[in-house]
N, C-alpha and C positions, 0 to 999 in steps of 0.2 A: 772696828767696834771700839766704843768707849766704855770704859768700867759698866756708867750704869745701863746703858744700851745690851752687856752681857747678861748682868741679873736681871733686865727685863724680858730677856730672850728668856735666860732659863726659869725663871717666873711663869711667864705665858704655856712654853711649852710641858714644865712637871707638872703644875698646880691646876691649868683653866678646863673648867666643864667642857670648854670649846675643841677640846683635841680628840674628844670623844664621836663616834659617828653624828652627823647634822641633826638639830635638831627639829622633830614632825614641827609642823607650822602650828598644832595648837598645843605645845609646852615651851616655846620660845618665851623666853625670861620677858620682864618688862623693861618698855626701854630705859626706865630710870629708877636708879634706887631707893627713892623717895615717891609718895605720893605728887601729882601736879596739884595744884592747888590754884586760887584766883590771887593769893600774894606773890607765887612763885612761878607763876608760869611765863610771864614775859622773859626769863632769865633762863629760859627754855626753845628761844626763836634765837635761828642766826639767819636776826636784822635786814642783814645787806642781801643776804641770798634773798630770804622770802619776798623782800620789796621786790629786786630788779624781776625775780621769778614772776612775780604775780604780774607785775607793771607792763613789762615788755610786750606781752600777748596784746592788752589793751590798746599801747600806742601803736603797735603794730595794725591793729583794726580800723583805731579814727584814720591811718594814716591813708590805708589803703579806699578809706570813703570820701578822705577829702583832697585826695591827692593823684593829679592824672599818673598814668603809668607807662613811660614810655620806652621803646623798645632799647636804646642804648644803656638805661638804667636797669632794665632787666637784664640784659647782657652783662652788666658791673655788675648784679648783683648775684648771676650764676658762678661767674668767675670766681667774686669772692667768698662763697658760699665751698665750691671746690677748694679752694685755695686754706681758708681756716680748717676746712673738716680734715682733710690728708694732714695737715701742722698736728691735727691728734691723733687721726687713725696710724699715719707713717712715724710721724716724731713721737709724741708724748707718749704714745701705745707700745707702738711694737718697738721702735729703737729704743727711749729711755727706761721705759717700764718693763721692758723683756730682756731689754742687750739683744733682739732678734738678729742685729746685723752693727755697722759702725758706718759711720760716715764725715765725711770732710768737715771742716770746722765751719766753709760757707755754707754746707748745707742744715749745720746745727743753728745757723744764726738765722737764716730760713722758715726751720721749722718753729725756732722760738718764737719770733717773729708772727706769724701764721698763728702759732698755736694760743699763742697772747690774745690776736684778734678776736679768737672765737668765744671770749668771755669763760672760760669753763676753768679758770683759777691757773695758777703758775704751773710750770713743770713739777715743782720741788713737791706741791700740795697734790695734784692730778696722780702723779708716779705713788706718793706715799701710799694711797687708801688705795689706788687700784691694787699695788702689791700685797697689802691686808687682805683685798677680798679675795686674791688668788690664795693667799696662804691659809684663809681660816673663810672659805666658803660656807654659805651656808647655815655657819653660827654665829651666835651671838657677838663675836667679833669681827663680823664679814659688815664693811661700814658700811653697805646696800643691801643686806642678805634679800632674798627674795622670799626667805621663807617667813617672809613681815608682810609681805600680801606685793601687787603689783604696783600698788599705790606709793609705798613706802622706798621701795627699790626701783622706782622710775625715777620719783621726784621729792617723795616726801621726806628721805634721808638729809637731804640739802635745807629743808625748815629747820630743822631741831637742832639741837647742840646738845648733846649725851653728855657731853664733860669727858674730861681727859681719864684714858687707862679704859674707855670702854670700845676703842678702835684696837683690836690685835698688832700687836707688835711685826713689823719688815724691816729688812735690810736696807737702810736709805747712804749708807756710808758714800755709796759712791758719787750719790747727787753731791751731797757738802762738799765733797772735794770740788766738784764741778764750776769752776770760775762763771762757764756763764749764765749756767743754771741758779747759782744765787745769788747773777745780777737781774736777771730775769724775777726771779719772785720777789727782791726788794722792789723792784718799780715796776711790779707786775700791773698797779693801776696806771701807769701812762699806758705800756705795752696795750693793754684795752680797751682804754679812750680813745689814743691817738689813730694806731693803727685798726683798730675795730669800727671806729665811728667816725673820726675826724676826717682821716683821709679818704676813704668811699665817699663821703659828702662831699669834700673839696674836688674828689675829681669829678661827680657828677654835678658840682655845681659849675667849676672854671672849665669843665671840658664841653658843658652843652645847657649850662645854665638852668641844671635843675637838681636845686642844693634841696629843697625838700624832697625828693623822691630818693635823693643819694640817702639821705637819710631817713627814711621810712624802711625804706623796700631795701636797700643795699647793705643799712648799718642795722635797723633795730630787727626788721623783722626777719633778715637772712640769720641773725645771730636767734632770734626766737626759735628758728624752724632749725636750726643747728644742735640749739640745746635738745630738743625733744626728740632727735635724730642719734643722738649721740646717748642723750638715757634709756635710748631702746636697748643696749648694750647691755643694760644693767635689768632691765624688765623683761620686756618683750623677747629678747633672747634666752630668757630664764624661763619662759613659759611655752613659745610657739618651737615647735620642732620634732626632730629625731634624737634619741641619743645615740649616736651611732657609735662609739666608743666608750663609752663607760654611761650607767646608769647610778652609781653612787650617789653622783650629786645633780643639781637642777640643771644649768649650761646645756642647751638644744641647738642646734641644725638645722638652721631654715634659709630659702633661698629669698623667701620675703624679708625679713630682718634683714640679711644681705642686701639689700636692697635698696632698704632703708639706711644703711650706715656704711655706705661704702665699701662691704666687702665683710663686716666683724661681723656677719649674721651666720658661721659655721663657727658657733660658740663651745660645742661640744669637742670638737675637734682642738680648738685653741685650750680649753681648760686642760686638756689629758697632755696635749705637744705645744704649753705656752712659749717655749725659745723659739721657735719655728717661724719664721719672718711669713710664712702664706696664713690667711683661715680657709680660702679655698685651694682643695689641691688638686681637682679634678677642673680639666681646661676647660668645660662650659659653665663652670662657676662662678655667679659674677663676683669678682674682689678687686676694685680698681686700683685700692691700695698695694697690693702685692705686683699688680702693673706697674705701678710708678718705682715703687723699689725696684724691681727688675733693672725698667728702664735707666733709673740712676746709678746703678751698678753699669751698666752696660757706657754711658757716659762716665763714668769714674767718679760718682761722688758718693756713692755706696759701696760697700765693702764689707767682705765676712758674710757674706749670707750664710744663717743657718737652717738647717731644714732635720728636722728628724728622721732615722733610718727607716727606707721604707717599708723594711720586715717587719719594726714593731709597730707601727702606723695598721699594717694588715693585720697584724697578731690582735689589738684590739678590735677591731671590724670584727674578726671572725670570732674572738670570742664573745663578742655581742650578739652574734645571728647565731651562735651555740645557743646562747642563753634562751634566747626567743625561741628557738625552734624545742628547748626541753619545757617553756610554758607552754606550747600548741601541742607537745603531745601528751602534759597531762591532764588534756579536755579530751583528749583521742580513745576510742578502744579500740585495743589492739585484739588480736584473736588469741587462743592459749597457745603459748608455746607446743611444738610440736612432739619435744623431749618428753613433756606432760601427758600427752596422749597415750591413752589405756592400748595395748597389742592385741590386735584379730589376729586368728589365720582365715585363709582364704575359707574353709568352711563352717566358719563362725560366721565371716562376713554374706556366705550365703545363707546360713541360716537365720539373719536378722532380717532379710528382704523376703522371704520366703511367704506365701501367700499374704503378699502385701502388707507384712506386718510395720516395714522399715520402709524409708525410699532412701537409700547409702547408694553412693557411687564410688566409683576409686580413681581417681589422680595422683600420680607417679608417686603412688604407695600411700596417700594420705584418702583416709576415708571421709566423709561429706554427708550430713546428712539434710536433703533438698526439696524435703516434705514440706509443701505449701509455698515453694519458690515459685512465681511466675517466672517464665523462660521468655524472652521477647520474643524469639522463633515459634513459640506455642507448646499447648501439654504435649503432643508428641516427642518432643527430644524431653522431653522428664521421664515419662513412661517407657519409652526405648534405651536411657542409659539407668536405669534403677540395677544394681547388680551387677553392673559392669566395668569393667576398666577401660574409663574412655578417657586416655590421656593424649592417645596420638588425635582422636578427634578434635579435643577440646583444644591444643595445639597447633593447629594449623589445617589436621588433615580433612576438617567439613571447616572449622572457623577457627581461626588465631585470636584466644578471648584476648578483650582491653586489660590495663590494669587494674580499672573501676571493678572490672569484673570479677580478675582474682582478689580481689579486697573484698568484694563482696562474699565470694565464696569461702574465704579463708574464717569467715565467721562461722560455718557451718562446719567444721572438723568435729569431728567426734573419736576417731583414732586413728591408728597407721597399720599398715597391714606387715604380718610376718613375710619378709622375705622381700616384699614389694609390691611384686607386679603378680599378674594372672599368666605366670609362665610354667607354672609347676604342675605335675599331673597331681592325680586325686589323692595317688601313694604318699609322694612325697610332702604332700600338704599334710596327710595323716601321721609323719612320720615327725615334721615340725611341730606337729602340734602337741601329739607326744612328747618331744624336746621341751618344747614350751613348759608344758605342764609339769615335769621335774624339775626345771629349772623354778618355777615358782616355788614349788613345796620346799627347795635348797633356801631358798628368802626365807619360808616361815621360820 
């Protein structure tokens, strides 16, 4: 790391407000430090990106309306789509941005070609912004912060030039020292044009005389679809799905996003464990990028695949489940704890129910007031139980009541019985009552 980079790192770390908790959506600072006016607006547009991203969809529609789609061209388009998509997800993202595994020189070259053909920028540019996104997630220094809205995080950020210093610092010393990465960055335009447009057009043209289809379908339309599929990792993956492992930041886990993005949709997991070569950790989850990397390891082209400890992954999931349970608990009424209930003797219990004054029953040493309760079996069960210890019948002597019945009953607690059960004689009850009375006087 150079002296300048070190100074930038220290300044960002110690002074930036972005090191604090993520900005609420209504408190994000303006995109620009000065107002945008009729005289300076054009300076704030990334014109190359803006033109490509705006024009390509219309070229694709024009091509679809004027050009017949041949089966071979469709197959070529699908194949090039998967190759270029995996060049980004397996190459740009998981290998170079997060160093989740290592690759042979040949595989790196293939990734550089396929990623360049995706027309999503060079390895150097793409990885720099993505590392910054992870380090400064949801803050002003996040290059495509979801806190600025869906459109901005999806594509809007590519239209605006905020100027130097707005994107948070990320260490890219390893990229600068890689000759392949710097070569592809220098000649990126050639990589994009030749492998993204010329080669598919020539394959379709010389292969089955379909130059127009090769250009419109296998090149322009394929590039347009891939652009927006990849952009969904910045937008849709921060809005749709579950916060499985963490809810402090916006990334979410969603199988829908995974289908759109070649398996990059389990984004909450990814932001918590970014150096894991997987996005999906459950066998049935869709993650073709993970499957490709595992296959490449099998044939010897990928190695040193990194995974986070299973215990730490399980811990994160468990902590979020605990948090949700606590949130549910706040909305649930629970009965008064037994230790806080008043204590009654058997004699006091009986006096409460004499002459139909109270409808109390006793179950497992706890007194319940069942006045007004409509028993599913009929009123006679209520009448027959008042003033009695019905523990045996409640627990299976007559019917073993459900958990739901026990929860309803728990809300009717009014007290506990001294010594618990109707097993004491009247004389014993009187003695206990006397003892209880003395004890209460001592407390006073």
